[in-house]
C-alpha positions in Angstrom: 0.0 0.0 0.0 1.4 3.4 -1.0 1.9 6.0 1.6 -0.4 9.1 1.4 1.3 12.4 0.4 0.5 15.3 2.7 2.5 18.4 1.9 3.9 20.5 4.7 2.1 23.7 5.3 5.1 25.6 3.9 4.9 23.7 0.6 1.2 24.6 0.0 0.8 27.3 -2.7 -2.1 29.6 -3.7 -1.8 28.2 -7.2 -2.2 24.6 -5.9 -5.2 25.5 -3.9 -6.8 27.4 -6.8 -6.1 24.6 -9.2 -7.5 21.9 -6.9 -10.7 23.9 -6.2 -11.2 24.9 -9.9 -13.0 21.6 -10.5 -16.7 21.9 -9.4 -16.8 18.4 -8.0 -13.6 18.9 -5.9 -15.0 22.3 -4.7 -18.3 20.5 -3.7 -16.3 17.8 -1.9 -14.2 20.3 0.0 -17.2 22.4 0.9 -19.0 19.4 2.3 -15.9 18.3 4.3 -15.5 21.9 5.6 -18.9 21.7 7.3 -18.5 18.2 8.6 -15.9 17.0 11.1 -14.5 14.5 8.5 -16.0 11.9 6.2 -15.2 8.7 4.4 -14.7 8.8 0.6 -17.8 6.6 0.2 -19.9 9.5 1.5 -19.3 11.3 -1.8 -20.4 8.7 -4.3 -23.3 11.1 -5.2 -22.6 14.8 -5.5 -25.1 17.4 -6.8 -27.4 14.6 -7.9 -24.5 13.1 -10.0 -23.1 9.6 -9.4 -19.3 9.7 -9.1 -17.4 6.5 -9.8 -15.1 5.4 -7.0 -12.0 5.6 -9.2 -12.9 9.2 -10.2 -13.6 10.0 -6.6 -10.2 8.7 -5.4 -8.5 11.0 -8.0 -10.4 14.0 -6.7 -9.4 13.2 -3.1 -5.8 12.8 -4.3 -5.8 16.2 -5.9 -7.3 17.8 -2.8 -4.7 16.0 -0.6 -1.7 16.8 -2.8 -2.8 20.5 -2.9 -2.7 20.5 0.9 -6.4 21.1 1.4 -7.3 17.8 3.2 -5.7 15.3 5.4 -6.6 11.6 4.8 -6.1 8.6 7.1 -6.8 5.0 6.5 -9.2 3.4 9.0 -9.6 -0.2 8.1 -10.9 -0.4 4.6 -12.1 3.2 4.5 -10.2 6.5 4.0 -11.3 9.2 6.5 -10.8 12.8 5.2 -10.8 16.1 7.0 -9.9 19.7 6.0 -6.8 21.5 7.0 -8.8 24.8 7.3 -7.0 26.0 10.4 -3.6 25.5 9.0 -4.5 27.0 5.7 -6.0 30.0 7.4 -2.8 30.7 9.2 -0.8 30.4 6.0 -3.2 32.3 3.7 -5.7 34.2 6.0 -9.2 34.3 4.5 -8.3 32.7 1.2 -10.1 29.4 1.5 -13.1 31.0 3.2 -13.4 33.5 0.4 -13.2 30.7 -2.2 -15.9 28.7 -0.4 -18.2 31.7 -0.1 -17.9 32.3 -3.8 -18.5 28.6 -4.5 -21.7 28.7 -2.4 -22.9 31.8 -4.1 -22.3 30.3 -7.5 -23.9 27.0 -6.6 -27.0 28.8 -5.3 -27.2 30.8 -8.5 -27.0 27.7 -10.6 -29.7 26.0 -8.6 -32.0 29.1 -9.1 -31.3 29.0 -12.9 -32.1 25.3 -13.0 -35.4 25.8 -11.2 -36.4 28.6 -13.5 -35.6 26.5 -16.6 -37.6 23.6 -15.1 -40.6 25.7 -14.3 -40.5 27.4 -17.7 -40.4 24.0 -19.4 -43.3 22.7 -17.3 -45.4 25.8 -18.1 -44.8 25.2 -21.9 -45.9 21.6 -21.6 -48.9 22.3 -19.4 
């Protein structure tokens, strides 16, 4: 079994954080982890009503881990993940919080747009 790579806080870069969170699925995973106290990878097999294959999910977690955003630990057959929010906030004050706030605003906007399209389509059918 290969060891997990967790960069030291000094090796974490803004570019790495931005790259890791530029993917909407990874941003959603990180946002969910940030509000929970940690979760197993299997908790994320469905994100935003989309099924995510385990192999794809493990790649997303690896990208988040290698960027320094999360810490992963093997517990039996599962991998437990938690954010490194406190460490990241010391290194880059407010950065991750600002990104997550923008992500939540964008997700809410997309949901409103989807609901409008859905109700418009229903009105045309009805």
